[in-house]
N, C-alpha and C positions, 0 to 999 in steps of 0.2 A: 771326725765322724760326720757323715752326710746328714743334712737336715731332712727329717721326714716330711712327706706331703701330708695334707690334712686327712686324706682318706686312709693313711697308714697309722693314724693315731687311734688308739683304743677309745671307744665311745665313753668310757668312764672318766676320761680326761677332757671331754668336750662339753660345753654348756648345751642345754636343751632349750633352744629358742622356740621350739614347738609349744612350750607352755604359754607363749604369747599368741602365736598363730600356728595352728597345726600344719599349715602349708602356705605356700605363696598364693595359692588360689583363694584361701581364706583372707589373706591380706588384701588381695584385689577386691574381694567382696566388701570388706570394711571400707576400702577407699571409695568405692561407688556409693556405699551407704552414707558416708560423710558428705560426699558431693550432693547427694539428695537432700541432706539435712539443711543445706544452705537455704533452701526454699522457706524454712521456718524463721529465718532471721528477720524478715520484714514484720512478722507478727510479734516477735520478741521486742523489736524496736518500738512497736506501737503500744504494747502493753506493759513494758518494763516498769514504768513509774506510776502505773494506775493505782495500785495499792500494795500492801505488803504481801498478800497472797499471790498477786501477779508477779511481784518481784521474786519471790521464792521460786515460782514456776519457771521464770526466765533464767534465773541463775542455775537451776537444775538442768535446764536444756543446754545452756552454755557449757556447763561442766561436762555433760555427756559428749558434746561435740569435741571439746578440748581433750577429753580422755581418749577418744578414738584417734584424734590427730597425734597425740603423744605415742600411742601404741604403734601407729603406722611408722612414725619416724624412728623410734627406738629399735623396732624389729629390723627395719631396712638397714639402718646404720650399723647395728651389731652384725648383721649378715655380711655387710660390706667389710667390716673390720676383720672377719675371718680370712678374707683375701681381697685386698684393695684393687686387685687387677680384674675382679669379677664384674663385667660390664652390666650384668643383670641387676646386681644390687647397687651399683653406681647409679643406674637409672632410677631404681626404686627409691633410693635415698633422695635424689634430686626431686623426684615427684612429691615425696612426702614433705620435703622442706618447702617446696612451692605451695603445697596445700596448706601447710601451717601458716605461711605468710599471708595467703589469701584469707584464711579464717581470721587471723589477727586483724587484718585490715577491715574485714566485714563487720567485726565486733568492736571496732574502735570507738563507736558511739556510746558504749556502755558507761564508762567512767564520767565523761562530760554530762551525760543525761542525768546520772545520779547526783552529781555535784550541782546541777542546776535546780534541784529540788529546794524548796524553801527551808530555811534554817529550822532544825528541830525535827524534820520529817524522818530522816534516816536514823537519827538518835531514837526516835520513837519506835521505829521498826526493830532496832537492835534490842531495845528494852522489852519489846513484845516477844522476842525470840525465846520462848520457854515460859516458866512461871514468873509472875510479877504481881505486885500489889496494885490494885486499880486506884488506890488513893495515894500511890507513890510514897508510901511511908518507908522510912529506913528501919529494917528489922532490928538494928541495934538500939534504937530509941523508941520503937513502937511500944505502946502500953500493953499490947498483947504478948509481949515477951519474945517476939521474933518467931512464934510458933505458926509460921506461914501455912503449913499444910493443914492446920486445924482452923484456919481463919476464913470467914466468908468473903473477905476482900481479896483473897488469893484467886487469881484466874489464870488460865492457860492461854498463852499467845500462840503464834504460828511457829511451831517447833521446826518447821522445814527451813526457817531462816537461820536457825542456830549454827549450822556448819559454816555460815558465811559471815557471822557477826564480827569476827576479828578483821576480815577483809574490809567490811564496811566501816569499822572503826578506823582502820588505816586510811581509808578514803577521806573520812571526815577530818582526821588529824592533818592531812596534807592540804586541806581545802584552802587554808590561808596563803598557801604558796602557788595557788592556781590563779592565773591572770584572766583578764576578760577574753572572750572569744577572738577578738581582733588581735590582741596581744599574743595569745597562744598560737594563732595562725602564723603570725610574724616570726615568733620564736621557732616554730616547727620548720620554717623555711631556712633557718640557719644551721640545721642539723648536719647537712653534708659538709658545709664549711667548717663546722666545729670539729669534725673528725679529721680534718686535714693535717694538723700537727702529728698526730699518731700515725697516720698513713705515710706521711713524708718520712718520719723517722724509721718506720718499718722498712720502707723501700730502700732508704739509704743504708740502713744497718744490715739488711738481709740480702740485698741485691747489688747495690752499687759499690759499696766499700770493699777494698781488698786489705788483708791484714798482714801481708808480708810472708816471708819464709824464714825459717830458722833450722839449725841442725839439731837433730836429736842426739842422744847419748852415743849412738853408733856412727855419728857423722853424716847421717842421711838427711837430705833436705826435706823439710816438712812444710807444706803450705798451710798457714794458719786459717782456721775458721773459728766460730764460737765454740763448737764442740772440741776441736783439736786444741784450742787454748786451754780448756779445762784439763785435758789429758796431759798436755805438756807441763802444766803448772804442778802436776802431781809427780813429776819426774824426780827420782832420787838424786839426779845430777843437778847441783845448784847452779852451775853455769848455764845449763839448758833453761832452767826456770827464769833466771835473770834475763837472758836474751829474749825469751818468749814474752815476758812481762813488758820489756821496753819496746820490742817490735810491735806487739799488739796495740799498746796504748799510743804509739806514734801515729797510728791510723786515725785515732780519735783526735789527737792534737792537730793533725793536718786538716780536719774537718770541723774544728771546734767552733768557729764562728757560725757556720750553718746550723750545727746542732744546738748551740746556745739560742739562736734566733727561733728555732723550731720549738724547743722546750719552753722558752719564754712565752711564745704564742699559746702554748698549751695551758700554762698557768694563767695567762690573761683570759683565756676562754673560761676557765673554771671560775675566776673572779666575776666575770661578766654574768654568767648564768646565776651565780649566787645572789648578786645584786638585783638582777632582773626579777628573781623570784622572792625577793624580800627576806633573804637570810642575812644573818649578821656577818657571816664570813664564808669563804669557800669550804673550810673544814666543817663548819656547822651544817652546810648543805649536804656534804658527803656523808656525814654521820647520821643525818636525819632519818634515812630509810631504816636503819637499825634501831632508831630511838636511843642512840648513844650520846651522852653529853660530851662536849668538848673537854670538860674537866677530866674525863677518863683517859683521853688521849694524852693530855698533859701529865696526868699522874703516872702513866706508863713510862714516859720519858724521864720524869723525876725519879721514879723508883729504880730504873736501870742506872741512872747517874749515881744514885746512892750506893748501888751494888757493883759499880765498875771495878773496885779493888779485886773482886772475884775474877773478872775478865783479865785483869793485869796478872793475876796468879796463873791463869791459863797460859798467857803469853810466856811467863817465866818457865812454866813446865814445858812448853813447846821448845823453848830455847835449850833447855837442858836435855830434853829427849833427842833433839836433833844434833846437839853438840855444837851449836852456833852461838858465838858471842854477840855478833852484830845482826840480830834477827831483822830481816827486811820483809816488806809486804809480800814479796814473791816466795817467802818461806812459809806463808800461812796455810797454803792449800795442800802441801805435800803430806801424805798420810804419816802418822806417827808409828803406824803398824803396817808392815808390808803385805801381809796376807791374813786370811781369816782361819787358816788351819782346819779346813773341813769341807766336805762335799756332802750335800744333803739331797736325797731323792725327794720327790714331791710328797710321798707318804711319810717319810721321816720329818719333813718340814711341817706337815700338817700335825703330826703327833707332837712336835715341839710346841707349836702354836697352841694346840688344845691344852697341853700341860701348863703352858705359861698363863693361859687365860682361865684356868680352872677356878681361880679365886672369884670369878664372876658368877659362879653358881652352876648348878646342874642343867637348868633350862638353857642357859647361854651355851654350855658345852654341847648339849643335844642339837642346838641349831647349827653349830659349827660342823658337827657330824652330818647333819642333814645337807648342809651346803656342799660338803665333799661327796656325798653319796647320790644326790638327786639332781645333778645337772645345773648347779648354780655357777660352776667355775670352768673356764676354758684355760687349760694349763700351759700347753707347750707352744713354743715358737714354731711356725710353719711358714712356707713361702708366701709372701704378700700380706701376712697378718699384721695388724696395727701393732706398733712397738709400745713398750712401756706397760702400764697397768692402770686399770680403773675399775670402779664399781658403778653400776647403772641399773636401770630397770623401769618398770611401769607400775602404777598403782593397781593392786588386785592380783599381782603376780610376784613371786619371790624375787629378790634382787639377783643380779648377775655380777660376776667378777671376771675380768679379762686379765690374764697373766702371761708372761713370757719367762717361765721358770728356767733359771740357769743352773741351779744346784748349789749356789754359794750362800753364805749367811745373809747377805743383803736380800736374797730372794725369800728367805724365811721372814725377814722383817716386812717385806712387801706383802706377803700373804696376810700377816697380822694386820697391817695397815688397811688393806683393801677390805678385809673381812670386818674391820671396825666400821667402815662406811656402810657395808652391807647390813650389819646388825642394826645400825642406826636407822637405816631405811626400813628394814623389816619391822622393827618395833613401832616406828612412826606410822607406817601404813596399817599395821594391825590395830592400833589404838586410836587413830585419828580419822575423821572423815577426809575425803580426798582434798577438800579445800584447805585443810589445815595440816596435811601430811608433809608437805615440802618444807624443808628447813633452810635457813639462811646460811650463806658462806661463813658468817661470823662464828657459827657453832659447828660447821661441817667438818672441820679438821680435829675437833675435840675427841670424838669417838675413835678415830683412826689412830690418833697419837696416844690416847690412853692405852690402847692395845700394844703399841710399840714399847711404851714405858714398862708395862706389866711384863712383856716378854723380856725386856732388858734385865729386869730384876730377877726374873726366873733363871735366865742364863747365868747371871752372875752368882746365883745361889747353887747352880748345878754343874757348871763347866769348871773343870779343874785344870785343864791344860793352860799354862801361863800365856802362851801366844794367843789363844782364842779369847781368853779373858781380856787381854789388852785390846784385842780387836773390838770386842763389845763395848768396852769403856771408851775407846777412841770414837766409835760410832756415836755413842751417847753424848760425849763432849762436843762433837762437831754439831750436833743438833742445837745445843744451847748457844754456841757461837753464831751459827748461821741463821737459825730461826728466831731466836730471841734478841740477842745483842745486835747483830748486823741489821735485822729488819727494823729494829727501833731506831738505829742510826739513820736508816733510809727515811723513816717516818719523821724524824726531827728535821732532816733536810727539806722534805716536802713542806713542813710547817713553816720553815724559814723562808723558802722561796715564795710561797703564797702570801705570807705576811709582808714581805718586801713589796710586792706588787700592790697589795691593798693599802700600803702606806705611801704609794706613789713613787717608789724607787724603781730604777731601771735594773733589769736582770741582764748582766753581761757575762761573758765567759769568765772574765777576771773575778767578778764578785762571786759567781757560783763555785769556781775552783777554790777560792779562799774559804767560802763557807764549808765546802766538802772536805778540804784538806784539814781545816781546824777540827771538824767533827771526827774525822778518822783518827787524828792524833789523840783526841779526848777519849774515844771509845777503845782504842788499842793500847794507849798508854805510852809512857816514856821509854819502855824497853824495845819498842819497834823503831827502827831507824826511819825518820821521816824523810820522804823524798817528794819531789815535785810531781812525779808521774801519777801517784795515787790520787792526786787532786782532780784528775780528769776522769775518775771512775764513774762519777754521776752521769757522764755523757753516754755511757753504754747501757744504762739500766732501763729496759722497756717498761717496767712497772710504773715508772713515774708519769707515764701518759694515761694511767688510770689512777687518778689522784686519791691519796689517803686510803689506799687499799692494803698496803703491806703491813700496817700495824696489826692487822687481824692475824697474821702469822704468829706474831709475838704473844698476843693475848690468848690465842687458841692453844698454843703450846703451854703457856703458863697455867691455863685452866686445866689442861690434861694432867700436868704434873701434880696440881693440887688434888684432883680427883683420885689419881693413882696413889698418891701418898695416903689419903684417907682410907682407901681400900686396903692397902698393904699394912697399914697400922691397925687395922681392925676396928676403925671408928664405927660406932653404932649406926646401923641403917645405911652405911655408905654404899654398899652394893645395891640394896633395894632402891635407894633414891637415885643412884646412877641409872639404873634401868628405867625408872620413872622419867628421868631426863631424856633418855633415848626414845621413850614412848611419847614424848610431848610434841614431836614434829615442829610445826610452825604455828602452834596454837597461841603463842604470846611472843613478846619481844625477846631477843636473845639474852639480855641481862636478867630478865625475869625467869627464863627457862633454866639458866645456869644456876640460879639460886635453889632450884629443886635438888641439884646435886651438891648443895652446900658451898657454892662458889659465888662469892660477892666480889665481882671484878672491880666495882667502883671503889672498894676499900683499899685496893692496892695489895692486899694480903696474898692473892694467888701469885703475883709477880715476885713478891718477897720469898714465898715458899719455893718458887721455881729457881731463883738464884741461890737459895740455900742448898737446893738439891744439886745445882751446878757445882757448888763448893764441895759437897760430899763426894761427888763423882771424881772431882779433882784429887781429893784426899786419897781415894782408892787407887787412882791411876799413878799418883806420885809414889806409892808404895811399890810399884812395879819397876820403877826406874833403877 
């Protein structure tokens, strides 16, 4: 069937970006308006630290400029995503990006100026943001019984600072890691060099390396790429998988000395910056921005270790499902179920999603309907449209969702996932001031994954056709393996490589291959045939150049399982408090926000609950063998 052009798609299947700007002319007007506002920046710089009233006024002005800058970029970029060949929106996106960079540069004085204030000044401003006791009495111990509203000592401060109090607290918290102006200038001069390892690996991995050719099941020569590797590793033909595996990794073996030196340099860079900024370790520095203790990272690894017998059960089930006695690593990726036994129109998909998420309440369901009916979603693939799916938007306007709906069951899950992001953004924007509406990556995948899990349980409770049930279960099991267990293995490898450098040890390709090979054997267990090839897998993982990032996939999925379990079991206030979590935006640190939804990640309980759910899904899949 020939792909439709965008103008052939019915308007009800296209997003309405006019809710951001009614026309390109309106965009141009806002662009000129923001350029004009640059003239106010010298005044902001002059008055920023004068007093708390001036600070509040300055932050409001900055927020207004950044709001326009965000609108300009998001509108232009989403217009470009409709058709990446459209040169008008290519140019508008580039102009918006340039304007954002110029604004960021022009406002770069703000944090240093605030940090240069005398100790206690910013703390005083924060304390004054709203009501407070002029005698600084603790309401819990005050003789007046904490009845502040009826006390003469209760005064009102500058409430206009209240939206920015968390941002200012964060600034104060990080002050101990800010160096002298000379040292900061020197460190800033290293930024381009610091990006070299990541850039080198990216160029090597995406441009220079060739991955060989293999024959597919029909005997046709296929030139391997990263994308083709995944496709070929899912082949039902075991010989094709084996040849693909060995050929692909031979390319990394051939370049292993270069890659080892590149990754070692990246680790040394992480350690250098941690020491330069007075952190105890590279991992401590990385976790600092989310206010996450290193103990949580360690607890994740320990809890997964404790639950590895469940992963070993998964391997055993895979062996039996595939009918293979000597299961190898190249047998891990081939689907246990060949097809999803269904085709779903967009309307059918939305109906399934709405039914699956009905447990979240009437208001949530009404918002899903609103998203479908009022131009939140761009549904179908058209020539030049950005591939994949995402949710995005700007403060003050409803979220948007880009899809490329294919009509399979994966597309149904994609809708649920992206609408999870959209509902998180909607509730955060509705209930938080703009300065607190944005949420961290640490919690960003929780809402989307909760939706997927709720949809999974809905399908398992309603789908009767055996093949479709097996497909849903296989989809669910793969998420536990790839998102929780595998990402934790990656996290442990990162911990080991950074600890080695911090202890003065050299990172060589031999030492890293030994580390990784041992970890892979531990995580997959004795039923997978150990080979030398998988020891080189670390060399192809680009995430390692953004240190200590991947653990968030495992924690996020675990939190989502805990929340979904509470909701499905009818735990008191589970839905209400989950919506409160969605509404909290970035008003506090991630671990504190998750507690609103009854998730205490520091306790290790969510990871235990997650692995127990993995076991239950395995039980159900085993019954289909």
